[in-house]
A tleap script that builds the chain and sets N, CA, C and O, in Angstrom:
source leaprc.protein.ff14SB
mol = sequence {
  NMET LEU ASP GLN VAL ALA TYR ALA CYS ALA
  SER ARG TYR ALA SER ARG TYR VAL VAL THR
  LEU SER VAL ASP GLN VAL MET PHE ARG GLN
  PRO VAL HIE VAL GLY GLU LEU VAL THR LEU
  LEU ALA ALA VAL ASN HIE THR GLY THR SER
  SER MET GLU VAL GLY ILE LYS VAL VAL ALA
  GLN GLU ILE ARG SER HIE GLN GLN ARG HIE
  VAL ASN SER CYS PHE PHE THR MET VAL ALA
  VAL ASP ASP GLU ARG LYS PRO VAL PRO VAL
  PRO PRO LEU ARG PRO PHE THR PRO ASP GLU
  LYS ARG ARG TYR ALA ALA ALA LEU THR ARG
  LYS ALA LEU ARG GLN GLU PHE ALA ARG ARG
  ALA SER PRO PRO PRO ALA ARG ASP GLY ASN
  CYS ARG SER LEU ALA LEU VAL CPRO
}
set mol.1.N position { 12.387 -8.147 5.653 }
set mol.1.CA position { 12.213 -7.970 6.916 }
set mol.1.C position { 11.408 -7.831 7.360 }
set mol.1.O position { 10.852 -8.839 7.799 }
set mol.2.N position { 10.819 -6.621 7.553 }
set mol.2.CA position { 9.158 -6.534 8.546 }
set mol.2.C position { 8.294 -6.535 7.836 }
set mol.2.O position { 7.217 -6.259 8.364 }
set mol.3.N position { 8.280 -6.726 6.851 }
set mol.3.CA position { 6.848 -7.931 6.065 }
set mol.3.C position { 6.621 -9.243 6.421 }
set mol.3.O position { 5.486 -9.718 6.398 }
set mol.4.N position { 8.032 -10.156 6.897 }
set mol.4.CA position { 8.621 -11.693 7.665 }
set mol.4.C position { 7.639 -11.523 9.453 }
set mol.4.O position { 6.846 -12.274 10.022 }
set mol.5.N position { 8.166 -10.308 9.776 }
set mol.5.CA position { 8.269 -10.078 11.077 }
set mol.5.C position { 6.107 -9.727 11.325 }
set mol.5.O position { 5.240 -10.239 12.033 }
set mol.6.N position { 6.129 -8.742 10.400 }
set mol.6.CA position { 4.251 -8.909 10.832 }
set mol.6.C position { 3.907 -10.143 10.564 }
set mol.6.O position { 3.403 -10.747 11.511 }
set mol.7.N position { 4.010 -10.671 9.643 }
set mol.7.CA position { 3.735 -11.830 9.127 }
set mol.7.C position { 3.733 -12.767 10.454 }
set mol.7.O position { 2.632 -13.276 10.664 }
set mol.8.N position { 4.321 -12.957 10.997 }
set mol.8.CA position { 4.838 -13.614 12.216 }
set mol.8.C position { 4.056 -13.155 13.312 }
set mol.8.O position { 3.715 -13.983 14.156 }
set mol.9.N position { 3.787 -12.207 13.406 }
set mol.9.CA position { 3.215 -11.620 14.308 }
set mol.9.C position { 1.582 -11.966 14.096 }
set mol.9.O position { 0.983 -13.009 14.360 }
set mol.10.N position { 1.129 -10.826 13.577 }
set mol.10.CA position { -0.090 -11.999 13.650 }
set mol.10.C position { -0.720 -12.640 12.948 }
set mol.10.O position { -1.885 -12.246 12.887 }
set mol.11.N position { -0.409 -13.836 12.110 }
set mol.11.CA position { -0.284 -15.302 11.922 }
set mol.11.C position { -0.066 -15.934 13.023 }
set mol.11.O position { -0.762 -16.949 12.994 }
set mol.12.N position { 0.612 -15.870 14.112 }
set mol.12.CA position { 0.664 -16.322 15.767 }
set mol.12.C position { -1.116 -15.859 16.126 }
set mol.12.O position { -1.996 -16.713 16.233 }
set mol.13.N position { -1.373 -14.318 16.273 }
set mol.13.CA position { -2.267 -13.636 17.071 }
set mol.13.C position { -3.192 -14.233 16.995 }
set mol.13.O position { -3.939 -14.515 17.933 }
set mol.14.N position { -3.347 -14.610 15.601 }
set mol.14.CA position { -4.697 -15.090 14.828 }
set mol.14.C position { -5.134 -16.434 14.620 }
set mol.14.O position { -6.310 -16.694 14.363 }
set mol.15.N position { -4.296 -17.242 14.714 }
set mol.15.CA position { -4.181 -18.830 14.188 }
set mol.15.C position { -3.920 -19.103 12.747 }
set mol.15.O position { -3.557 -20.225 12.393 }
set mol.16.N position { -4.078 -18.185 11.950 }
set mol.16.CA position { -4.328 -18.558 10.529 }
set mol.16.C position { -3.731 -17.429 10.228 }
set mol.16.O position { -3.097 -16.511 10.748 }
set mol.17.N position { -4.293 -17.929 8.843 }
set mol.17.CA position { -3.139 -16.990 7.312 }
set mol.17.C position { -2.848 -15.825 7.135 }
set mol.17.O position { -3.789 -15.336 6.510 }
set mol.18.N position { -2.416 -15.399 7.238 }
set mol.18.CA position { -2.809 -13.264 6.973 }
set mol.18.C position { -2.325 -13.033 5.711 }
set mol.18.O position { -1.618 -13.798 5.055 }
set mol.19.N position { -2.604 -12.289 5.494 }
set mol.19.CA position { -2.105 -11.306 4.204 }
set mol.19.C position { -1.758 -9.777 4.402 }
set mol.19.O position { -2.469 -9.338 5.306 }
set mol.20.N position { -1.065 -8.972 3.972 }
set mol.20.CA position { -0.725 -7.430 3.640 }
set mol.20.C position { -1.594 -6.772 3.265 }
set mol.20.O position { -1.831 -7.023 2.083 }
set mol.21.N position { -2.463 -5.739 3.830 }
set mol.21.CA position { -3.368 -4.827 2.970 }
set mol.21.C position { -2.546 -3.686 3.036 }
set mol.21.O position { -3.074 -2.902 2.248 }
set mol.22.N position { -1.421 -3.072 3.590 }
set mol.22.CA position { -1.210 -1.608 4.151 }
set mol.22.C position { 0.555 -2.344 5.112 }
set mol.22.O position { 1.036 -3.332 5.668 }
set mol.23.N position { 0.803 -1.059 4.728 }
set mol.23.CA position { 1.942 -0.786 5.431 }
set mol.23.C position { 2.442 1.075 5.601 }
set mol.23.O position { 2.636 1.633 4.522 }
set mol.24.N position { 2.563 1.643 6.441 }
set mol.24.CA position { 1.875 2.020 6.766 }
set mol.24.C position { 3.036 3.584 8.156 }
set mol.24.O position { 3.320 3.380 9.337 }
set mol.25.N position { 3.292 4.581 7.523 }
set mol.25.CA position { 4.506 5.520 8.869 }
set mol.25.C position { 5.641 5.002 8.964 }
set mol.25.O position { 6.255 5.251 10.002 }
set mol.26.N position { 6.438 3.933 7.718 }
set mol.26.CA position { 7.529 3.781 8.083 }
set mol.26.C position { 8.975 5.055 8.209 }
set mol.26.O position { 9.594 5.553 7.270 }
set mol.27.N position { 9.103 5.215 9.207 }
set mol.27.CA position { 10.032 6.189 9.856 }
set mol.27.C position { 11.413 5.415 10.432 }
set mol.27.O position { 11.511 4.613 11.361 }
set mol.28.N position { 12.765 6.124 9.250 }
set mol.28.CA position { 13.545 5.331 9.513 }
set mol.28.C position { 14.152 6.836 10.315 }
set mol.28.O position { 13.971 7.975 9.885 }
set mol.29.N position { 14.778 6.522 11.366 }
set mol.29.CA position { 15.310 7.230 11.992 }
set mol.29.C position { 17.219 7.387 12.332 }
set mol.29.O position { 17.912 8.404 12.291 }
set mol.30.N position { 17.573 6.106 12.618 }
set mol.30.CA position { 18.790 6.613 12.600 }
set mol.30.C position { 19.521 5.021 11.039 }
set mol.30.O position { 19.259 3.819 10.996 }
set mol.31.N position { 20.246 5.730 10.270 }
set mol.31.CA position { 20.648 4.093 9.851 }
set mol.31.C position { 21.250 3.052 10.428 }
set mol.31.O position { 22.186 3.241 11.204 }
set mol.32.N position { 20.622 1.326 10.017 }
set mol.32.CA position { 21.980 0.491 10.307 }
set mol.32.C position { 22.686 0.374 9.696 }
set mol.32.O position { 22.691 0.266 8.470 }
set mol.33.N position { 23.895 0.364 10.840 }
set mol.33.CA position { 25.373 0.126 9.646 }
set mol.33.C position { 26.318 -1.465 10.167 }
set mol.33.O position { 26.358 -2.135 11.199 }
set mol.34.N position { 26.878 -1.531 9.007 }
set mol.34.CA position { 27.175 -2.706 8.509 }
set mol.34.C position { 28.416 -3.429 10.004 }
set mol.34.O position { 29.425 -2.967 10.538 }
set mol.35.N position { 27.715 -4.571 10.165 }
set mol.35.CA position { 28.704 -5.603 11.690 }
set mol.35.C position { 27.266 -5.504 12.716 }
set mol.35.O position { 27.087 -6.471 13.456 }
set mol.36.N position { 26.229 -4.337 12.773 }
set mol.36.CA position { 25.513 -4.612 13.520 }
set mol.36.C position { 24.908 -5.053 13.699 }
set mol.36.O position { 24.582 -5.623 12.658 }
set mol.37.N position { 23.617 -5.636 15.305 }
set mol.37.CA position { 23.036 -7.042 14.867 }
set mol.37.C position { 21.315 -5.979 15.036 }
set mol.37.O position { 21.118 -5.109 15.884 }
set mol.38.N position { 20.598 -6.309 14.253 }
set mol.38.CA position { 19.443 -5.740 14.454 }
set mol.38.C position { 18.000 -6.910 14.945 }
set mol.38.O position { 17.640 -7.972 14.438 }
set mol.39.N position { 17.514 -6.206 16.005 }
set mol.39.CA position { 16.209 -6.932 16.398 }
set mol.39.C position { 14.962 -6.383 15.874 }
set mol.39.O position { 15.101 -5.216 15.507 }
set mol.40.N position { 14.184 -6.695 15.775 }
set mol.40.CA position { 12.455 -6.586 15.133 }
set mol.40.C position { 12.073 -6.947 16.228 }
set mol.40.O position { 12.563 -8.022 16.572 }
set mol.41.N position { 10.939 -6.190 17.395 }
set mol.41.CA position { 10.311 -6.627 18.182 }
set mol.41.C position { 8.667 -5.878 17.655 }
set mol.41.O position { 8.510 -4.678 17.426 }
set mol.42.N position { 7.596 -6.936 17.556 }
set mol.42.CA position { 6.643 -6.710 16.986 }
set mol.42.C position { 5.441 -7.530 18.323 }
set mol.42.O position { 5.446 -8.345 19.246 }
set mol.43.N position { 4.451 -6.504 17.494 }
set mol.43.CA position { 2.900 -6.451 18.699 }
set mol.43.C position { 1.897 -5.551 17.459 }
set mol.43.O position { 1.814 -4.660 16.614 }
set mol.44.N position { 1.078 -7.026 18.456 }
set mol.44.CA position { -0.054 -5.788 17.965 }
set mol.44.C position { -1.267 -5.066 18.176 }
set mol.44.O position { -2.379 -5.510 18.460 }
set mol.45.N position { -0.969 -4.126 18.032 }
set mol.45.CA position { -1.258 -2.821 18.470 }
set mol.45.C position { -2.828 -2.820 18.484 }
set mol.45.O position { -3.343 -2.193 19.410 }
set mol.46.N position { -3.645 -3.429 17.596 }
set mol.46.CA position { -5.244 -3.384 17.613 }
set mol.46.C position { -6.257 -3.864 16.537 }
set mol.46.O position { -5.875 -3.592 15.400 }
set mol.47.N position { -7.287 -4.420 16.593 }
set mol.47.CA position { -8.188 -5.902 15.783 }
set mol.47.C position { -9.136 -4.790 15.231 }
set mol.47.O position { -9.572 -3.757 15.737 }
set mol.48.N position { -9.271 -5.282 14.206 }
set mol.48.CA position { -11.172 -5.243 13.793 }
set mol.48.C position { -11.740 -5.969 13.535 }
set mol.48.O position { -12.124 -6.681 14.463 }
set mol.49.N position { -12.209 -6.327 12.118 }
set mol.49.CA position { -13.320 -7.435 11.855 }
set mol.49.C position { -12.441 -9.033 11.811 }
set mol.49.O position { -12.755 -10.143 12.240 }
set mol.50.N position { -10.865 -8.368 10.865 }
set mol.50.CA position { -10.686 -9.249 10.233 }
set mol.50.C position { -9.227 -8.477 10.360 }
set mol.50.O position { -8.270 -9.150 9.978 }
set mol.51.N position { -9.078 -7.786 10.615 }
set mol.51.CA position { -7.038 -6.748 10.166 }
set mol.51.C position { -7.070 -6.385 11.990 }
set mol.51.O position { -7.919 -6.210 12.865 }
set mol.52.N position { -5.679 -6.411 11.869 }
set mol.52.CA position { -4.257 -6.389 12.586 }
set mol.52.C position { -3.850 -5.586 12.036 }
set mol.52.O position { -3.547 -5.560 10.843 }
set mol.53.N position { -3.738 -4.444 13.146 }
set mol.53.CA position { -2.264 -3.147 13.109 }
set mol.53.C position { -1.404 -3.948 13.559 }
set mol.53.O position { -1.999 -4.665 14.363 }
set mol.54.N position { -0.532 -4.187 13.511 }
set mol.54.CA position { 1.169 -5.009 13.710 }
set mol.54.C position { 1.733 -3.253 13.570 }
set mol.54.O position { 1.419 -2.365 12.778 }
set mol.55.N position { 2.658 -3.288 14.702 }
set mol.55.CA position { 3.358 -2.043 15.400 }
set mol.55.C position { 5.158 -2.855 15.054 }
set mol.55.O position { 5.412 -3.942 15.572 }
set mol.56.N position { 5.956 -2.311 14.373 }
set mol.56.CA position { 7.505 -3.452 14.370 }
set mol.56.C position { 8.290 -2.014 14.485 }
set mol.56.O position { 8.215 -1.008 13.779 }
set mol.57.N position { 9.178 -2.350 15.810 }
set mol.57.CA position { 10.212 -1.941 16.270 }
set mol.57.C position { 11.860 -1.951 15.918 }
set mol.57.O position { 12.542 -2.780 16.520 }
set mol.58.N position { 12.480 -1.094 15.002 }
set mol.58.CA position { 14.142 -2.285 14.788 }
set mol.58.C position { 14.850 -1.625 15.776 }
set mol.58.O position { 14.866 -0.410 15.971 }
set mol.59.N position { 15.566 -2.683 16.527 }
set mol.59.CA position { 16.851 -1.608 17.026 }
set mol.59.C position { 17.959 -2.144 16.690 }
set mol.59.O position { 18.074 -3.350 16.468 }
set mol.60.N position { 18.909 -1.297 16.615 }
set mol.60.CA position { 20.427 -1.997 16.314 }
set mol.60.C position { 21.086 -1.967 17.181 }
set mol.60.O position { 20.885 -0.942 17.833 }
set mol.61.N position { 22.154 -2.852 17.757 }
set mol.61.CA position { 23.001 -3.339 18.405 }
set mol.61.C position { 24.317 -2.882 17.674 }
set mol.61.O position { 24.530 -2.985 16.466 }
set mol.62.N position { 25.236 -2.311 18.710 }
set mol.62.CA position { 26.922 -2.074 18.144 }
set mol.62.C position { 27.057 -3.229 19.428 }
set mol.62.O position { 26.849 -3.457 20.620 }
set mol.63.N position { 27.400 -3.565 18.586 }
set mol.63.CA position { 28.816 -5.923 18.692 }
set mol.63.C position { 29.728 -5.044 19.668 }
set mol.63.O position { 28.811 -4.552 20.327 }
set mol.64.N position { 30.485 -4.690 20.029 }
set mol.64.CA position { 31.548 -4.422 20.800 }
set mol.64.C position { 31.020 -3.504 21.992 }
set mol.64.O position { 31.484 -3.546 23.131 }
set mol.65.N position { 30.391 -2.996 21.737 }
set mol.65.CA position { 29.586 -1.582 22.719 }
set mol.65.C position { 27.967 -2.583 23.634 }
set mol.65.O position { 27.586 -2.699 24.799 }
set mol.66.N position { 27.665 -2.896 22.793 }
set mol.66.CA position { 26.406 -3.420 23.312 }
set mol.66.C position { 25.457 -2.107 23.654 }
set mol.66.O position { 24.627 -2.005 24.557 }
set mol.67.N position { 25.918 -0.925 22.438 }
set mol.67.CA position { 25.205 0.542 22.881 }
set mol.67.C position { 23.863 -0.421 21.658 }
set mol.67.O position { 24.070 -1.320 20.842 }
set mol.68.N position { 22.581 0.280 22.044 }
set mol.68.CA position { 21.252 -0.380 20.970 }
set mol.68.C position { 21.025 1.108 21.112 }
set mol.68.O position { 21.339 2.026 21.870 }
set mol.69.N position { 20.251 0.873 19.891 }
set mol.69.CA position { 19.452 2.238 18.672 }
set mol.69.C position { 18.169 2.391 18.553 }
set mol.69.O position { 17.928 1.695 17.567 }
set mol.70.N position { 16.877 2.976 19.005 }
set mol.70.CA position { 15.839 3.045 17.712 }
set mol.70.C position { 16.198 2.916 16.646 }
set mol.70.O position { 17.351 3.343 16.588 }
set mol.71.N position { 15.703 2.375 15.239 }
set mol.71.CA position { 15.939 2.838 13.657 }
set mol.71.C position { 15.177 3.198 13.521 }
set mol.71.O position { 15.124 4.380 13.182 }
set mol.72.N position { 13.855 2.318 13.712 }
set mol.72.CA position { 12.987 1.985 12.342 }
set mol.72.C position { 11.827 2.038 13.399 }
set mol.72.O position { 11.850 1.437 14.473 }
set mol.73.N position { 10.849 2.809 12.962 }
set mol.73.CA position { 9.323 2.013 13.142 }
set mol.73.C position { 8.439 2.346 12.169 }
set mol.73.O position { 8.457 3.393 11.523 }
set mol.74.N position { 7.387 1.132 12.027 }
set mol.74.CA position { 6.635 0.431 11.066 }
set mol.74.C position { 5.782 0.137 11.413 }
set mol.74.O position { 5.919 -0.479 12.469 }
set mol.75.N position { 3.966 0.307 10.817 }
set mol.75.CA position { 2.700 -0.486 11.431 }
set mol.75.C position { 2.448 -0.908 9.954 }
set mol.75.O position { 2.423 -0.190 8.955 }
set mol.76.N position { 2.233 -2.495 10.086 }
set mol.76.CA position { 1.279 -3.335 8.597 }
set mol.76.C position { -0.516 -2.720 9.621 }
set mol.76.O position { -0.939 -2.146 10.624 }
set mol.77.N position { -0.916 -3.437 8.336 }
set mol.77.CA position { -2.164 -3.721 8.647 }
set mol.77.C position { -2.388 -5.164 7.804 }
set mol.77.O position { -2.437 -5.349 6.588 }
set mol.78.N position { -2.511 -6.156 8.974 }
set mol.78.CA position { -2.535 -7.216 8.274 }
set mol.78.C position { -4.242 -8.321 8.475 }
set mol.78.O position { -4.687 -8.510 9.607 }
set mol.79.N position { -4.967 -8.916 7.209 }
set mol.79.CA position { -5.597 -9.204 7.319 }
set mol.79.C position { -5.703 -10.690 7.459 }
set mol.79.O position { -4.752 -11.171 6.843 }
set mol.80.N position { -6.753 -12.037 8.225 }
set mol.80.CA position { -6.712 -12.419 8.761 }
set mol.80.C position { -7.314 -13.600 7.106 }
set mol.80.O position { -8.216 -13.170 6.387 }
set mol.81.N position { -7.034 -14.173 6.978 }
set mol.81.CA position { -8.045 -15.323 5.779 }
set mol.81.C position { -8.332 -16.814 5.667 }
set mol.81.O position { -7.456 -17.618 5.986 }
set mol.82.N position { -9.194 -17.107 5.348 }
set mol.82.CA position { -9.449 -19.091 5.029 }
set mol.82.C position { -8.192 -19.633 4.290 }
set mol.82.O position { -7.036 -19.216 4.229 }
set mol.83.N position { -8.631 -20.381 3.914 }
set mol.83.CA position { -8.325 -21.021 3.073 }
set mol.83.C position { -8.160 -20.457 1.542 }
set mol.83.O position { -7.134 -20.213 0.908 }
set mol.84.N position { -9.458 -20.347 1.201 }
set mol.84.CA position { -10.303 -19.745 -0.209 }
set mol.84.C position { -9.307 -18.460 -0.109 }
set mol.84.O position { -8.861 -18.003 -1.162 }
set mol.85.N position { -8.919 -17.818 1.243 }
set mol.85.CA position { -8.247 -16.466 1.419 }
set mol.85.C position { -8.859 -15.463 1.351 }
set mol.85.O position { -8.459 -14.346 1.022 }
set mol.86.N position { -10.782 -16.098 1.932 }
set mol.86.CA position { -11.273 -15.110 2.117 }
set mol.86.C position { -11.241 -13.978 3.838 }
set mol.86.O position { -10.048 -13.740 4.028 }
set mol.87.N position { -11.515 -13.763 4.205 }
set mol.87.CA position { -11.320 -12.658 5.724 }
set mol.87.C position { -11.786 -13.558 6.255 }
set mol.87.O position { -12.242 -14.443 5.530 }
set mol.88.N position { -11.871 -13.718 7.744 }
set mol.88.CA position { -12.376 -14.556 8.801 }
set mol.88.C position { -11.393 -13.607 9.888 }
set mol.88.O position { -10.210 -13.266 9.881 }
set mol.89.N position { -12.217 -13.448 10.543 }
set mol.89.CA position { -12.844 -12.942 12.151 }
set mol.89.C position { -11.526 -12.951 12.650 }
set mol.89.O position { -10.909 -13.841 12.065 }
set mol.90.N position { -10.722 -12.286 13.576 }
set mol.90.CA position { -9.864 -11.896 14.683 }
set mol.90.C position { -10.332 -11.840 15.733 }
set mol.90.O position { -11.202 -10.993 15.934 }
set mol.91.N position { -9.785 -13.015 17.123 }
set mol.91.CA position { -10.395 -12.385 18.575 }
set mol.91.C position { -9.748 -10.726 18.629 }
set mol.91.O position { -8.558 -10.429 18.528 }
set mol.92.N position { -10.677 -9.967 18.780 }
set mol.92.CA position { -10.743 -8.648 19.290 }
set mol.92.C position { -9.301 -8.574 21.241 }
set mol.92.O position { -9.360 -9.141 22.332 }
set mol.93.N position { -8.364 -7.629 20.649 }
set mol.93.CA position { -7.599 -7.468 21.438 }
set mol.93.C position { -8.429 -6.366 22.435 }
set mol.93.O position { -9.208 -5.424 22.290 }
set mol.94.N position { -7.514 -7.360 23.939 }
set mol.94.CA position { -7.920 -6.060 25.019 }
set mol.94.C position { -7.061 -5.757 25.414 }
set mol.94.O position { -6.651 -6.749 26.017 }
set mol.95.N position { -6.128 -4.707 25.579 }
set mol.95.CA position { -5.071 -3.438 26.097 }
set mol.95.C position { -5.180 -4.040 27.559 }
set mol.95.O position { -6.229 -4.562 27.938 }
set mol.96.N position { -4.069 -3.948 28.357 }
set mol.96.CA position { -4.259 -4.456 29.809 }
set mol.96.C position { -3.487 -3.463 30.514 }
set mol.96.O position { -3.820 -2.818 31.509 }
set mol.97.N position { -2.008 -3.416 29.619 }
set mol.97.CA position { -0.783 -2.634 30.606 }
set mol.97.C position { -0.922 -1.240 29.914 }
set mol.97.O position { -0.839 -1.171 28.688 }
set mol.98.N position { -1.129 -0.150 30.663 }
set mol.98.CA position { -0.190 1.085 30.170 }
set mol.98.C position { -0.072 1.239 29.075 }
set mol.98.O position { -0.927 1.770 28.365 }
set mol.99.N position { 1.368 0.669 28.567 }
set mol.99.CA position { 1.703 0.193 27.490 }
set mol.99.C position { 1.012 -0.214 26.359 }
set mol.99.O position { 1.335 0.424 25.357 }
set mol.100.N position { -0.142 -1.379 26.127 }
set mol.100.CA position { -0.959 -1.405 25.149 }
set mol.100.C position { -2.057 -1.039 25.613 }
set mol.100.O position { -2.896 -1.382 24.780 }
set mol.101.N position { -2.529 -0.561 26.422 }
set mol.101.CA position { -3.298 1.288 25.866 }
set mol.101.C position { -2.987 2.210 25.578 }
set mol.101.O position { -3.903 2.994 25.331 }
set mol.102.N position { -1.583 2.724 25.420 }
set mol.102.CA position { -1.198 3.852 24.772 }
set mol.102.C position { -1.016 3.508 22.730 }
set mol.102.O position { -1.016 4.274 21.766 }
set mol.103.N position { -0.895 2.110 22.852 }
set mol.103.CA position { -0.017 1.307 21.417 }
set mol.103.C position { -1.935 1.248 20.739 }
set mol.103.O position { -2.482 2.021 19.953 }
set mol.104.N position { -2.509 0.000 21.458 }
set mol.104.CA position { -3.903 1.171 21.005 }
set mol.104.C position { -4.771 2.447 21.072 }
set mol.104.O position { -5.461 2.649 20.073 }
set mol.105.N position { -4.835 3.141 21.854 }
set mol.105.CA position { -5.010 4.276 21.641 }
set mol.105.C position { -4.166 5.231 20.107 }
set mol.105.O position { -4.606 5.954 19.214 }
set mol.106.N position { -3.276 4.895 20.352 }
set mol.106.CA position { -2.597 5.124 19.130 }
set mol.106.C position { -2.467 4.831 17.843 }
set mol.106.O position { -2.050 5.539 16.927 }
set mol.107.N position { -3.167 2.843 17.836 }
set mol.107.CA position { -3.631 2.888 16.504 }
set mol.107.C position { -5.137 3.620 15.750 }
set mol.107.O position { -5.405 4.136 14.665 }
set mol.108.N position { -5.829 3.335 16.939 }
set mol.108.CA position { -7.331 4.485 16.457 }
set mol.108.C position { -6.862 5.622 15.760 }
set mol.108.O position { -7.284 5.686 14.605 }
set mol.109.N position { -6.125 6.527 16.114 }
set mol.109.CA position { -5.876 7.646 16.122 }
set mol.109.C position { -5.109 7.285 14.545 }
set mol.109.O position { -5.575 7.940 13.613 }
set mol.110.N position { -3.955 6.276 14.188 }
set mol.110.CA position { -3.592 6.050 12.708 }
set mol.110.C position { -4.902 5.919 11.385 }
set mol.110.O position { -5.198 6.537 10.362 }
set mol.111.N position { -5.669 4.115 12.536 }
set mol.111.CA position { -6.924 4.288 11.249 }
set mol.111.C position { -7.789 5.197 11.468 }
set mol.111.O position { -8.470 5.163 10.442 }
set mol.112.N position { -8.337 6.222 12.325 }
set mol.112.CA position { -8.504 8.005 11.635 }
set mol.112.C position { -8.304 7.865 10.703 }
set mol.112.O position { -8.969 7.306 9.831 }
set mol.113.N position { -6.923 8.544 10.653 }
set mol.113.CA position { -6.324 9.829 9.653 }
set mol.113.C position { -6.270 8.459 8.397 }
set mol.113.O position { -6.803 8.933 7.393 }
set mol.114.N position { -5.825 6.957 8.102 }
set mol.114.CA position { -5.781 6.249 7.606 }
set mol.114.C position { -7.207 6.397 6.932 }
set mol.114.O position { -7.247 6.113 5.735 }
set mol.115.N position { -8.275 6.767 7.484 }
set mol.115.CA position { -9.632 6.966 6.841 }
set mol.115.C position { -10.006 8.161 5.970 }
set mol.115.O position { -10.570 8.192 4.876 }
set mol.116.N position { -9.600 9.005 6.646 }
set mol.116.CA position { -9.827 10.430 5.878 }
set mol.116.C position { -9.093 10.763 5.407 }
set mol.116.O position { -9.299 11.887 4.949 }
set mol.117.N position { -7.890 10.245 5.151 }
set mol.117.CA position { -6.813 10.639 3.462 }
set mol.117.C position { -7.707 9.532 2.697 }
set mol.117.O position { -7.582 9.850 1.515 }
set mol.118.N position { -8.391 8.605 2.748 }
set mol.118.CA position { -8.758 7.751 1.280 }
set mol.118.C position { -9.952 8.977 0.858 }
set mol.118.O position { -10.020 9.745 -0.102 }
set mol.119.N position { -10.715 8.788 1.891 }
set mol.119.CA position { -11.527 9.773 1.955 }
set mol.119.C position { -11.331 11.108 1.313 }
set mol.119.O position { -12.336 11.490 0.713 }
set mol.120.N position { -10.301 11.927 1.275 }
set mol.120.CA position { -10.468 12.733 0.745 }
set mol.120.C position { -9.490 12.531 -0.659 }
set mol.120.O position { -9.651 13.326 -1.586 }
set mol.121.N position { -8.540 11.506 -0.764 }
set mol.121.CA position { -7.579 11.611 -2.044 }
set mol.121.C position { -9.591 10.452 -2.821 }
set mol.121.O position { -9.230 9.629 -3.662 }
set mol.122.N position { -10.504 10.425 -2.699 }
set mol.122.CA position { -11.439 9.456 -3.610 }
set mol.122.C position { -11.712 10.787 -4.045 }
set mol.122.O position { -11.480 11.844 -3.458 }
set mol.123.N position { -12.439 10.508 -5.580 }
set mol.123.CA position { -12.663 11.131 -6.337 }
set mol.123.C position { -13.947 11.239 -5.978 }
set mol.123.O position { -14.477 10.359 -5.300 }
set mol.124.N position { -14.791 12.638 -6.501 }
set mol.124.CA position { -15.601 13.460 -5.848 }
set mol.124.C position { -16.982 12.833 -6.497 }
set mol.124.O position { -16.937 12.965 -7.720 }
set mol.125.N position { -18.178 12.201 -6.063 }
set mol.125.CA position { -18.966 10.873 -7.164 }
set mol.125.C position { -19.804 11.634 -8.209 }
set mol.125.O position { -20.499 12.606 -7.910 }
set mol.126.N position { -19.679 11.052 -9.649 }
set mol.126.CA position { -20.355 12.133 -10.357 }
set mol.126.C position { -21.653 12.870 -9.952 }
set mol.126.O position { -22.360 12.123 -9.276 }
set mol.127.N position { -22.260 14.237 -10.168 }
set mol.127.CA position { -23.633 14.620 -10.027 }
set mol.127.C position { -24.403 14.187 -11.175 }
set mol.127.O position { -25.365 13.548 -10.749 }
set mol.128.N position { -24.414 14.254 -12.550 }
set mol.128.CA position { -24.876 13.541 -13.367 }
set mol.128.C position { -24.245 12.817 -14.298 }
set mol.128.O position { -23.173 12.237 -14.133 }
set mol.129.N position { -25.019 12.845 -15.470 }
set mol.129.CA position { -24.241 12.668 -16.840 }
set mol.129.C position { -24.037 13.427 -17.832 }
set mol.129.O position { -24.055 13.147 -19.031 }
set mol.130.N position { -23.788 14.667 -17.179 }
set mol.130.CA position { -23.676 16.005 -18.235 }
set mol.130.C position { -22.088 16.476 -17.943 }
set mol.130.O position { -21.773 17.632 -17.659 }
set mol.131.N position { -21.552 15.834 -18.015 }
set mol.131.CA position { -19.806 15.564 -17.499 }
set mol.131.C position { -19.447 16.647 -18.252 }
set mol.131.O position { -19.826 16.351 -19.385 }
set mol.132.N position { -18.892 17.825 -18.293 }
set mol.132.CA position { -18.238 18.879 -19.209 }
set mol.132.C position { -16.816 18.449 -18.896 }
set mol.132.O position { -16.487 18.014 -17.792 }
set mol.133.N position { -15.927 18.602 -20.003 }
set mol.133.CA position { -14.587 18.700 -19.693 }
set mol.133.C position { -14.236 20.843 -19.973 }
set mol.133.O position { -14.810 21.787 -20.517 }
set mol.134.N position { -12.818 20.564 -19.093 }
set mol.134.CA position { -12.534 21.943 -19.338 }
set mol.134.C position { -10.979 21.849 -19.764 }
set mol.134.O position { -10.373 20.931 -19.212 }
set mol.135.N position { -10.250 22.634 -20.639 }
set mol.135.CA position { -9.339 22.924 -21.651 }
set mol.135.C position { -8.407 23.767 -20.840 }
set mol.135.O position { -8.529 24.973 -20.625 }
set mol.136.N position { -7.161 22.720 -20.286 }
set mol.136.CA position { -6.486 23.965 -19.651 }
set mol.136.C position { -5.523 24.267 -20.862 }
set mol.136.O position { -5.132 23.426 -21.671 }
set mol.137.N position { -5.084 26.121 -20.845 }
set mol.137.CA position { -4.266 26.259 -21.729 }
set mol.137.C position { -3.331 27.174 -20.957 }
set mol.137.O position { -3.563 28.126 -20.212 }
set mol.138.N position { -1.511 26.245 -21.605 }
set mol.138.CA position { -0.866 26.378 -20.372 }
set mol.138.C position { 0.320 27.996 -21.038 }
set mol.138.O position { 1.126 28.526 -20.274 }
savepdb mol mol.pdb
quit
């Protein structure tokens, strides 16, 4: 359901087909109980050249009491594509309200953290062709 909601939000924003690039920070705060009504709220938080961060908030509601609980949040990066599935530009997001500005700033922080994680996770470049192997003995 989350991917479908991210797709609907991003494709509507971009007026294009989109593909999922990544799913980030899926935070399960509470369980959803059988019989509860589930509402998914989505918004584009930030745009790049062809990418969009879509934030999704999941709210569960107990049918009888109408009590609502925030049960899940996550962030998808979606990329707009053309008919050949090549990335295409999306309109820049212009946050206006305090909530839009807060989500935009948080998206920039998540983007920087993803880039830093990718930098740290990638192997260092080879210095030259004289690689030596090291045997580790338990």
